C-alpha positions as CSV (number, residue, x, y, z in Angstrom):
1,M,-22.7,-7.1,-36.7
2,D,-26.1,-6.5,-35.3
3,L,-26.7,-10.3,-34.8
4,I,-23.4,-10.8,-33.1
5,L,-24.1,-7.9,-30.7
6,F,-27.4,-9.2,-29.9
7,S,-26.3,-12.7,-29.2
8,M,-23.3,-11.4,-27.0
9,Q,-26.1,-9.2,-25.2
10,N,-28.2,-12.4,-24.9
11,L,-25.4,-14.4,-23.4
12,I,-24.6,-11.9,-20.8
13,D,-28.1,-11.7,-19.8
14,N,-28.5,-15.4,-19.7
15,L,-25.4,-15.6,-17.4
16,D,-26.5,-12.8,-15.1
17,T,-29.8,-14.5,-14.5
18,F,-28.1,-17.8,-13.9
19,T,-25.5,-16.3,-11.5
20,Q,-28.4,-14.6,-9.5
21,E,-30.6,-17.8,-9.5
22,V,-27.6,-19.9,-8.1
23,L,-26.7,-17.3,-5.5
24,M,-30.3,-16.8,-4.3
25,G,-30.8,-20.5,-3.9
26,L,-28.0,-20.4,-1.6
27,G,-29.8,-18.4,0.8
28,I,-27.8,-16.4,3.2
29,W,-24.5,-18.0,2.0
30,G,-25.3,-16.7,-1.6
31,A,-25.5,-13.1,0.0
32,M,-22.2,-13.7,1.8
33,I,-20.7,-14.6,-1.5
34,S,-22.2,-11.6,-3.0
35,C,-20.7,-9.4,-0.4
36,L,-17.3,-10.7,-1.3
37,I,-18.0,-10.0,-5.0
38,I,-19.3,-6.6,-4.3
39,T,-15.9,-5.7,-2.7
40,A,-13.8,-7.5,-5.5
41,E,-15.9,-5.6,-8.1
42,S,-13.8,-2.6,-7.3
43,I,-10.8,-4.4,-8.6
44,L,-12.4,-6.7,-11.2
45,P,-14.9,-4.6,-13.3
46,F,-16.2,-7.5,-15.5
47,L,-18.2,-8.8,-12.5
48,P,-21.8,-7.8,-12.8
49,L,-22.3,-5.5,-9.9
50,C,-26.1,-4.9,-10.2
51,V,-26.8,-8.7,-9.9
52,F,-25.2,-9.0,-6.5
53,I,-26.5,-5.8,-5.0
54,T,-30.0,-6.9,-6.2
55,I,-29.1,-10.4,-4.2
56,E,-28.4,-8.1,-1.1
57,F,-31.7,-6.3,-1.3
58,Y,-33.6,-9.7,-1.9
59,V,-32.1,-11.5,1.1
60,F,-31.6,-8.9,3.8
61,G,-34.5,-6.5,2.5
62,G,-34.3,-2.7,1.2
63,P,-32.6,-1.0,4.1
64,L,-30.2,-3.5,5.5
65,G,-29.3,-4.8,2.0
66,F,-28.7,-1.2,1.2
67,I,-26.3,-0.8,4.0
68,I,-24.5,-4.0,3.5
69,S,-24.0,-3.2,-0.3
70,W,-22.7,0.5,0.5
71,F,-20.3,-0.8,3.2
72,F,-18.6,-3.6,1.1
73,T,-18.7,-1.2,-2.2
74,C,-16.8,1.2,-0.1
75,L,-14.5,-1.5,1.3
76,G,-13.9,-2.7,-2.0
77,C,-12.8,1.0,-3.2
78,L,-10.6,1.5,-0.1
79,L,-8.7,-1.9,-0.8
80,A,-8.3,-1.1,-4.3
81,F,-7.1,2.5,-3.5
82,M,-4.6,1.2,-1.2
83,Y,-3.3,-1.7,-3.5
84,S,-2.9,0.7,-6.3
85,R,-0.9,3.2,-3.9
86,H,1.5,0.6,-2.4
87,F,1.8,-1.8,-5.2
88,L,1.0,-0.2,-8.5
89,N,2.2,3.2,-8.2
90,D,5.9,2.9,-8.6
91,W,5.4,0.4,-11.5
92,F,3.1,3.0,-13.3
93,Y,5.3,5.8,-13.0
94,R,8.4,3.8,-13.9
95,H,6.7,2.3,-17.3
96,F,4.3,4.9,-18.3
97,V,5.2,8.5,-16.9
98,K,8.1,9.5,-19.0
99,K,9.7,13.1,-19.0
100,D,7.8,14.0,-22.1
101,S,4.3,12.7,-21.1
102,V,3.1,16.2,-20.5
103,R,-0.5,15.1,-21.1
104,L,-0.4,12.2,-18.8
105,K,1.1,14.5,-16.1
106,K,-1.3,16.9,-16.4
107,M,-4.1,14.1,-16.0
108,I,-2.5,12.9,-12.9
109,E,-2.1,16.6,-11.5
110,Y,-5.8,17.0,-12.1
111,V,-6.5,14.0,-10.3
112,D,-4.4,15.3,-7.4
113,N,-6.2,18.4,-7.0
114,I,-9.8,17.4,-7.9
115,P,-12.3,18.5,-5.3
116,A,-14.0,15.9,-3.0
117,S,-17.3,17.1,-4.2
118,T,-16.6,16.5,-7.7
119,L,-15.1,13.2,-7.1
120,A,-18.2,12.2,-5.1
121,V,-20.4,13.0,-8.1
122,L,-18.1,11.1,-10.4
123,V,-18.5,7.8,-8.3
124,A,-22.2,8.4,-7.6
125,I,-23.0,8.0,-11.5
126,P,-23.8,4.3,-11.6
127,F,-21.9,3.6,-15.0
128,T,-18.6,5.1,-13.9
129,P,-16.1,2.6,-14.0
130,A,-15.0,2.2,-10.2
131,F,-11.8,0.5,-10.7
132,L,-10.4,3.3,-13.0
133,V,-11.3,5.8,-10.4
134,N,-9.8,3.8,-7.6
135,F,-6.7,3.2,-9.7
136,A,-6.2,7.0,-10.7
137,C,-6.8,7.9,-7.2
138,G,-4.4,5.5,-5.9
139,I,-1.5,6.4,-8.0
140,S,-2.0,10.2,-7.3
141,K,-1.2,11.8,-4.2
142,M,-4.8,12.3,-3.0
143,D,-5.3,12.0,0.6
144,V,-6.9,8.8,1.6
145,K,-9.5,10.4,3.9
146,K,-10.5,12.9,1.0
147,F,-11.0,9.7,-1.2
148,M,-13.2,7.9,1.3
149,L,-15.2,11.0,2.1
150,A,-16.1,11.1,-1.7
151,I,-16.7,7.3,-1.8
152,A,-18.7,7.4,1.4
153,I,-21.1,10.1,0.0
154,G,-21.1,9.2,-3.6
155,K,-21.6,5.3,-3.4
156,P,-25.1,5.4,-1.8
157,V,-26.6,6.9,-5.0
158,M,-24.8,4.1,-7.2
159,V,-26.3,1.6,-4.5
160,Y,-29.6,3.0,-4.7
161,F,-29.7,2.9,-8.7
162,W,-28.9,-0.7,-8.8
163,G,-30.8,-1.8,-5.8
164,Y,-33.9,0.1,-6.0
165,I,-34.0,0.6,-9.8
166,G,-31.7,-2.1,-11.2
167,M,-32.1,-1.0,-14.9
168,T,-29.8,-1.1,-17.7
169,L,-28.6,2.1,-19.3
170,I,-30.9,1.9,-22.2
171,E,-33.9,1.1,-20.2
172,C,-33.0,4.1,-17.8
173,L,-32.8,6.5,-20.8
174,T,-36.3,5.5,-22.1
175,H,-37.8,6.1,-18.5
176,P,-37.2,9.9,-17.7
177,I,-38.4,9.7,-14.2
178,Y,-35.5,7.5,-13.3
179,L,-33.0,10.2,-14.7
180,L,-34.8,12.8,-12.7
181,R,-34.4,10.8,-9.6
182,I,-30.7,10.3,-10.2
183,G,-30.2,13.9,-11.0
184,I,-31.8,14.8,-7.6
185,L,-29.7,12.6,-5.9
186,L,-26.5,13.5,-7.8
187,L,-27.3,17.4,-6.9
188,G,-27.7,16.3,-3.1
189,T,-24.3,14.4,-3.1
190,F,-22.5,17.5,-4.7
191,I,-24.2,19.9,-2.0
192,V,-23.3,17.4,0.9
193,S,-19.7,16.6,0.0
194,R,-19.3,20.2,-0.7
195,I,-20.2,21.2,2.8
196,L,-18.4,18.3,4.5
197,S,-15.0,19.1,2.5
198,R,-15.1,22.8,3.7
199,I,-15.8,21.6,7.3
200,L,-12.8,19.2,6.9
201,K,-10.8,21.4,5.0
202,F,-10.2,19.3,2.1
203,E,-11.0,22.0,-0.4
């Protein structure tokens, strides 16, 4: 079993390396393709987001690469949110939310009322599956402005992690300094989102 897991991880790492080398070889066109893939990752979670954010940083440099990655990540989240709301909402409620689905209804109700500050911290965590968050918020009654506020504030932490740190979960856990940095950024995310939520009266 360990051998199978090691082989799968090795295959994934080689595929990521190959993809990165190919796109970097394309120069600015590779960076533009990466922008599209960063956007699509919010809907297609199997895409290696860290690879494409790294390419943006490599081609455009740190500050501009950060802004571009943040913008297209937010754009992808918005598109996934709107798609879920307008095309998946009725289908989901018709097939999964039955009259006796008390637990599922409570989960949806929680998403309906989740504070923007909590959502911002959730999406800021680098290993949170973005597509699940976008889908859950899209089928809920959450205001799109509240959703985008949380996304806009929370996603910079995730982009920073993959762009400047670019480590796997295992590597991150073996370097406490990176966990400390992420912890500080998450705290800052919570405070900023809390203040803006009160100003904009989302909470």
